KOLVO-712050 format. One record per residue (C-alpha): residue in three letters; y negated, z negated, x negated. Coordinates in pm, whole numbers, plus 50000, padded with zeros to 5 digits. Last residue first. Layout:
BEGIN
ALAYZX;...
***
This chain:
BEGIN
LEU299052081973264;THR296392098673055;TYR293772101573338;LEU294362065173449;ASP293752053473097;HIS290592074073057;SER289192061673394;ARG289912026073295;ARG288362030572950;SER285232043773108;LEU285162015073348;LYS285661989473070;GLU282842006172875;PRO280532004073175;ASP280881965573178;ASP278031949173372;SER276461977773574;ALA279482000973624;MET281831970773673;LEU279531954673922;SER279111986674119;PHE282841993674106;ASP283611958874247;ARG280931962874521;PHE282391996874622;ILE285841981074656;ASP284571951174851;LEU282441972775085;TYR285351996175171;THR287771967475227;GLU285261948975450;ASP286751960075784;GLY286071988376031;ALA283311987276290;GLN284732016876492;GLY282262039476677;GLN284352070376623;ALA281762085776389;VAL281612052576202;GLU285332052976148;ALA285362089176030;GLU282542082175783;ARG284442051375652;MET287532072675603;LYS285472098475405;ALA283962070675193;LEU287412056475123;ARG288642090575023;LEU285692095574791;LEU286062061574623;THR289822065874574;VAL289392100774433;ILE286742087874201;ASP289052060874067;ALA292082083874037;ASN290372110273829;ALA293092137773818;THR290542165273723;GLU291812187774007;MET291822158274250;ALA288252149074159;ILE287132184974201;THR288692187374543;LEU287102154574642;PRO283652166074520;ASP283732198074735;ARG284912231574598;GLY283862264874754;GLU283272282174423;SER279532282674478;ASP279602244974524;GLN280652226574841;ALA278932197375012;GLY281392177975224;LEU280842143875080;ASN277052146175112;ALA275512118174900;GLY274212088875104;ARG272852064774845;LYS276002044174831;LEU277922076274752;PHE275482084474475;LEU275992049774317;CYS279782051874336;ALA279742086574171;LEU277442072673904;GLY279872044573822;THR282832068173818;HIS281332092173562;GLY284362115573527;LEU282332145473406;ILE283342167773697;THR282902139373942;ALA279412129873817;HIS278442166373828;HIS279612171274184;LEU277882139174294;PRO274592150774130;GLY274632182874333;ARG276572214974250;GLY275612247574427;ALA275852267474108;SER272082272274108;ASP271602234274109;ALA271982211374400;GLN269632186074572;ASN271892160874751;VAL270632128274593;ASN267042138274641;ALA264902117474409;GLY262492094474586;ASN261262069274326;GLN264142045274377;LEU266502074574328;LEU264862083473993;PHE265142047273865;GLU268802044173978;CYS269682076673800;ALA267972065073480;LEU269732031273510;LEU273212045773554;SER272802068773256;ASN275792091473215;ALA273682117173019;ALA274912145073252;THR273902123573543;ALA270412118473397;GLN270012156873383;ILE271362159973745;LEU268742134773853;PRO266002152473650;THR266852184173842;ALA268942214073732;ASN267882249473841;GLU270562265673619;GLN268912253473300;GLY265952277373252;GLY264802272673612;ASN264312235473558;VAL263552221973905;TRP261342192073957;ASN262802167074211;VAL260852137074091;ASP257742158974083;ALA255622144673797;GLY252242131473895;HIS251012113573577;ALA252612080573678;LEU255922098873721;ALA255752111873360;ASP254872076973227;ALA257772061273418;MET260112086973272;THR258732080172922;PRO259232042872970;LEU262792049373104;SER263882069372806;PRO267252086972840;PRO269412095572537;HIS270532120572652;GLY268382135372928;ALA266072117973172;ALA263182121172928;ARG263382158572924;PHE263372162273299;LEU260462138273329;LEU258522157173063;ALA259272189773242;GLY257852175673559;PRO254872161273375;HIS254132194873204;LEU255032193572843;SER252702195472538;GLY252732157972478;LEU256512159372441;ASP256142178272115;GLU259422196472069;SER261942186871803;PRO262812155071993;PRO261962120971858;GLU265132098571867;PRO265022076972173;LYS263132043872185;SER265232014772301;ARG264902006072666;VAL267782028172768;SER270242001372657;GLY273612012372572;PRO276712030172698;ARG278492049872423;PRO278162086372509;LYS281092102572689;ILE283142126572471;SER283522161872605;PRO279742167372576;LYS277972188972835;PRO276742219372658;PRO273322216172497;LEU270332215672734;PRO268222246972721;PRO265342249972477;HIS261812248872626;GLY259952277572460;ARG257752283172761;PRO257912254473000;PRO260732255873251;GLY260072267173607;ARG258342246373872;GLY254852257373770;GLY252092235173655;ARG251982243773288;ARG248292248473249;GLY247572212073326;ARG249942201373056;ILE248032222072801;GLU244842203272890;PRO246202171372739;LEU246722143773002;LYS244252115673039;THR245582080772963;LEU245832062573290;PHE243222037173391;LYS241802054073698;LYS245182059373867;GLU243442064474206;VAL246482050674394;TYR248092027974137;LYS245312012073934;ALA242252018374153;HIS244082006074460;ILE245471975974271;TRP242041966574142;ALA240231970074480;GLU242951948974649;LYS242701921974377;GLU238931919374432;GLN239251918974812;ARG242011892774787;SER239611868974605;CYS240061860374237;SER241791827474137;PRO244871843673996;GLY242761866473770;PRO241291900973822;LYS241191926673532;LYS237721933173391;VAL236961969173306;ALA235531976972968;MET236482013972997;ALA238142012972651;GLU239811980372736;VAL241271993073060;ARG242312027172924;ALA246112022072905;GLU246282000773220;TYR248822021773419;ILE250942030973119;GLN250861999872897;ASN250891980573218;ILE254311995573307;ILE255831985872969;VAL254471950472964;ASN255211943773338;GLY258991951573320;LEU261181980773259;GLU264781973573140;CYS264971940773323;MET264041956673652;LEU266641983673595;LYS269291957073533;VAL268431939873865;LEU268641973774032;GLU272041981973884;PRO273381948274004;GLU272341953074365;TRP269671928574492;SER269551914774846;ASP266301898874964;LEU265191862374971;THR264571850774614;LEU263291880874422;SER261551894474730;ARG261191931774758;VAL258181955674764;LYS258581993574732;SER255302007074588;PHE253462040774604;HIS255542061774846;VAL256622029075007;GLY253142024075154;LEU249882009875001;SER250001980075247;ARG253141967275071;HIS251341966074739;ILE248601945274893;GLY251221920775038;SER252901919374699;CYS249531911374539;GLN249311880474764;ILE252901869174708;CYS252771872674330;LEU254211903574172;THR256901914373923;VAL257101949873790;GLY259701978173793;LEU257612004973958;ASN260292015974209;ILE261421979974258;SER258021964474313;ALA258751926574283;TRP258181893774446;GLU258691857274328;PRO255921855974069;ALA256081824173849;PRO252571825173701;GLU249561844273848;ARG248641871473605;CYS246591892173858;ASP248241926573851;CYS251641922373681;CYS252111887273815;GLN253351863073552;ALA256781855073405;ASN257461892173380;GLY255591897073054;ASP258671897872835;VAL261761897273054;SER262891862073155;GLN261271866773496;VAL263951892673599;GLN266871869573507;ALA265271838373659;ALA264441857173978;VAL267911871374009;ARG269431837573946;GLY267261822374205;VAL264761795474119;GLY265631759574044;GLY265811725674214;PRO269401731274348;GLU270821762974194;ARG269741794774359;GLY272191819374507;ARG273741852174407;ALA275581857174729;THR278581879374727;GLY277911913674876;GLY277121925475221;CYS276091958775090;GLY275591955274715;LEU275091922274537;THR273371896374743;ALA270131875974730;ALA270121851975023;SER268801823374818;PRO270681792274705;LEU269511759274859;THR266531737374778;LEU267151703074927;GLN263981690475087;GLY261711662174973;SER258641684275002;GLY259701719975069;GLN260601746274812;GLY263061768274993;PRO260611797575030;GLY257311787974861;ARG255131760174962;PRO251601754175083;SER251071720275228;ASP251431703875565;ASP250881737475735;LEU254081737975948;PRO253671702076054;ALA256431678175933;GLN258901655076115;SER258351665976473;PHE258381703076385;ALA261701700076198;SER263231680376486;ALA262211707176734;ILE263701735076521;SER266901714276462;SER267201708276830;GLN266851745376909;VAL269471753776647;ALA271901727776774;SER271391738477142;VAL272201774277047;TRP275271762776853;LEU276631741377133;GLN275931767877394;LEU277951792977197;LEU280681767277131;ARG281081762077505;GLU281171799677570;SER283821805177311;ASP284521816776952;ALA280871820176855;GLN279201852576757;LEU276121857376535;LEU273311883076505;CYS270771875876233;SER267111886776246;LYS264611894375973;SER261121887175831;THR259441862976074;SER262791847276188;VAL265101856776470;VAL268481839076524;GLU270531858976767;PHE273351848576998;CYS276691862877087;PHE279471848077305;ARG280981880977399;ARG280771913377189;ASP279081946877267;SER275821927677298;ASP273931927077631;PRO274351889477682;CYS272481882577356;LEU271261846177369;LYS268071836177192;VAL267121815676889;THR263681811376722;CYS262401811476371;LEU259591799076146;ARG260151761976196;LEU263761767776089;ASP262581773375726;ASP264811793075489;VAL266731811375759;VAL269921829775659;VAL270331812575312;THR273481822075126;VAL275431793574961;SER277581798274653;ASP281331794374720;LYS282781758974734;TYR284701768075057;LYS284611804675126;LYS282031829575247;GLN279391803775280;TYR276541801075530;VAL272981788275560;LEU270521777875833;GLN267781756075689;ASN265761725175789;SER267761703475549;GLN271021712575722;ILE272451737375969;THR275721749675831;PHE277721781575881;TRP281221789575756;ARG281661827375770;ARG283781852875963;SER282611888075900;TRP281451915976140;THR280571950776007;LYS277311967376103;PHE278011999375896;ALA274332006875804;ASN273841972375638;SER272671940375825;ALA276121925675854;ARG277151909876182;LYS278121873376146;PHE281161857276305;LEU280791819776327;HIS282811790976176;GLY281491755476188;GLU278961730176067;MET276051713076243;VAL273371690076102;LEU270501677076324;GLY267281667176153;ASN265971662875798;PRO267861631375685;GLY271021642175866;GLU272311634176215;LYS275791646276284;LEU277591674776450;SER280931689376351;PRO282001723576472;GLU285171720876670;PRO288441718376482;GLU290901746876535;GLU293601736476777;GLY296691718276646;GLY296211704976294;LEU299331713676098;GLU300911738876332;LYS297511754776418;GLN296611758376049;LYS300001773675972;LEU299611798776257;LEU296161808276128;VAL297471814075773;HIS300281835675905;ARG297881855376117;GLN295731861875813;GLU298741873275610;MET299851895875896;ASP296391911675906;ARG296421917475530;LYS299821933975544;GLU298771955875832;ARG295641967375643;ALA297681974575326;SER300251994275531;ASN297552013875704;LEU295972022575376;VAL299242033875219;LEU300072053675531;GLN296742071275516;HIS297272080775155;LEU300772094575240;GLN299332115075525;ALA296612129175298;GLY299162138075031;LEU301452154675290;GLU298482175375419;LYS297592185975066;ARG301192195074985;TYR301482214875312;GLN298352234775228;ALA299712242974886;LEU303212252675009;ARG302522289975016;SER301442287374655;LEU304852272974573;GLU306582304674697;GLU304212327574516;HIS304652309074184;GLY308402310174218;GLN308252347474283;GLN306132352373966;PHE308532330373768;HIS311532351573859;VAL309722385073817;ALA308552374973465;GLN312122362973376;ALA313602395973494;GLU310952415073292;VAL311822394972980;LEU315542401073030;ARG315002438073086;LEU312972440672762;VAL315712422172567;PHE318332445572712;GLU316262476272611;MET315732462072261;
***
């Protein structure tokens, strides 16, 4: 027995010393891993650059100098085609080389040949062009329209003058052929003109989701196909081309202007045909819709015998209706008195804590379906508690919209559940749409619970890659540490989630490039766009991918 005891003690000392030696190398291992990751990124970047140079050399060998932009007269004015560099309108201001065309009184571009077309200026009569000698790049000019501007760069001074002259000539030609107020028309719907795809994009600088010739945009068609969305939510005018993204309703152009005047804290207005749309936002619009929102905001219209304005009503009538509906909230169902008595930020009395986070992720599904009735009467909850409850598993977007309409604080804190917020609750439920809905309505993406963990921490711990991607796009703090001193990247490395580690490292690299004033390339945007599409269109595939990477 004595020899056995000595052997066990010797083994214990041996392994203890080994553990101490390896612990001293922890920092070295981290530095080595970071260096290896940077080498992989540099190698991929150099490989891509060499491939691009190889293609350019082949083009020069076959055709000599790059062909100049072609100019020819078209049925609606001057037509010009050629390559230009375009600065993105996102926060990173990246430059991309695109094929631009002036045709049919529009300025459009394509990422690649036969790709869908993105409209930069829908009507050249509503824009102007000017040189930008003060830009940080040479040969730059700017096309300025009524709603936005686009900074472009030519390859030489001669091409710069050629493009500026072409735009100016096209503007003059458009005015000479048809006055601006010939007849009312929507964007891209001129008389006898070719209707080109819209500038709706997926993600930051994403691929265009254009319109087919003679039809409305894909986003518009998808959103308008929802029950009740084929007419304006407030005046019932058919074929609305605008939307309120935080409410989830479609609007005509006149009502959209009234909504815009209310301020973004009431309504965030976006065009279905001209603005960029991320996939999760399109899906959110399809999950809500005019019918559901009007059941909330117009619940007492019939009982109050109030007449809703129609398409032919004056702007003053529509403005009075919209103000009463969304600002004064005259037509909401009155809350029970018990809700008014529970106005604190803590949990309502008797509110059971959330169950432990499940080890198996819930099957992704529509959040539009009615959830199973909880054991507690939701009518007795304070609006903040109701919002928190509705954001849990399974989430209910209609109930969340109802709670917000009745004044729920989107950042309400549940003191009985570690100061969790509705956004953290939706993260635990792995609901991309519930998180998107809360963020559109002002949820703080960095608000942490009592353990110092924000939504990004929870998404990383649970392995919810789609939510981690969403929070990073919305400005989540990469360096935020929980009470144990762990940031999201540390947690992702501990849980061996390769996808989230990749996203976090790319985001850190992008932050460093922006801090140094570097424009960077599109690798970051492309990867985030792919994850956004996968999280929105095929969440099961993303879950399987994360599981497969974890088990490798």
